[in-house]
C-alpha positions, -999 to +999 in steps of 0.1 A: +103+538+952+097+501+960+077+496+928+106+511+908+131+488+925+110+457+918+105+467+881+143+473+878+153+440+894+128+419+873+140+435+841+177+430+849+172+394+861+155+385+829+178+404+806+210+391+822+199+355+820+225+335+801+197+314+785+182+344+768+195+354+734+197+392+737+187+411+706+214+437+697+192+461+678+194+499+677+194+524+649+211+558+651+205+585+625+218+620+625+193+647+615+212+679+619+249+689+620+262+725+623+299+734+620+314+752+649+349+763+657+351+747+692+360+714+708+341+705+739+361+697+771+329+691+791+294+679+784+264+678+806+240+649+798+203+654+806+177+626+805+140+631+804+112+606+807+092+581+827+105+554+851+113+527+824+131+554+804+151+564+834+162+528+840+175+526+804+192+561+805+208+553+839+226+524+824+235+542+792+249+573+810+272+552+831+288+538+799+288+571+780+303+590+809+330+564+812+338+567+775+338+605+776+360+606+807+384+582+790+388+608+762+394+635+788+360+651+784+344+660+817+308+648+819+279+646+843+244+634+841+211+648+854+176+631+851+145+652+848+113+633+857+078+643+848+072+660+882+070+697+879+093+702+908+122+684+889+117+707+859+121+740+876+146+749+904+171+721+899+170+726+861+177+763+865+208+757+886+220+730+862+222+754+833+244+778+852+271+752+857+303+755+836+298+730+808+308+736+772+278+718+759+246+701+769+234+668+754+197+660+759+180+626+756+143+631+751+119+603+744+098+605+712+073+579+724+063+557+753+086+529+764+074+493+757+084+462+775+075+432+754+074+397+769+083+372+741+074+336+742+098+314+723+074+286+722+048+285+695+013+290+707+000+307+738+020+318+768+010+297+798+000+313+831+027+294+850+054+307+826+041+342+828+040+342+866+074+326+866+088+359+855+085+371+891+102+342+908+140+338+907+137+301+901+118+305+869+134+336+855+159+315+836+132+297+817+142+293+780+107+300+769+105+337+778+125+369+772+117+406+776+125+434+751+127+471+758+116+494+729+118+532+727+128+560+704+148+591+715+157+625+701+193+635+710+200+672+709+233+690+715+234+726+726+261+751+732+263+765+768+263+800+755+233+795+731+206+772+743+179+785+719+189+762+691+207+728+689+238+724+668+234+687+664+205+663+665+201+625+661+174+599+664+180+568+685+157+537+683+163+509+707+148+474+708+168+449+730+170+433+764+182+458+791+208+435+806+245+433+797+267+462+785+274+455+749+244+474+735+251+504+758+288+504+748+279+503+711+255+532+715+280+552+735+307+546+710+284+556+681+276+589+699+312+597+707+325+589+672+298+610+655+307+639+678+343+634+670+336+632+632+320+666+634+350+679+654+329+687+684+353+667+706+390+658+702 
């Protein structure tokens, strides 16, 4: 747990630094859309993946839930780790809850944290070790980028055997700030609205 907290704090400190130019890069591509005669009033969000994936999805779900709730769509989030215990009993009880639909975020690949040196040439040991001290985190010579690809799949509560909507999400940006998460959340919401899944 301490290791997770340290990783999270280091990423957020670096990404939130005002001296780092945050890349605002993500791609969103729909791969399947089915027509249904129903508008969802509630959606359960489910995240799957490793610890770095969880850090990203925890931030994204906060913004997405806020967006859905503002549109009067009840939404909750549950994270499924890689431990077998988290994939059995809790999951069984989740699916019995009264949601109109279930939106699953599943990683297509491993997450990558890339340290980028803005200086030409090699990254010095002092700059690298400076990532872990608050005094050096604001160095203009370093930034950290998070990269990962996801499958998004939407299921009806009454039919979980096949998704009605699928999309690919590829992200590559610093994990601090809210603008990227807001843009992704808005994209998801407006695509669901375009297909008349939500009001």
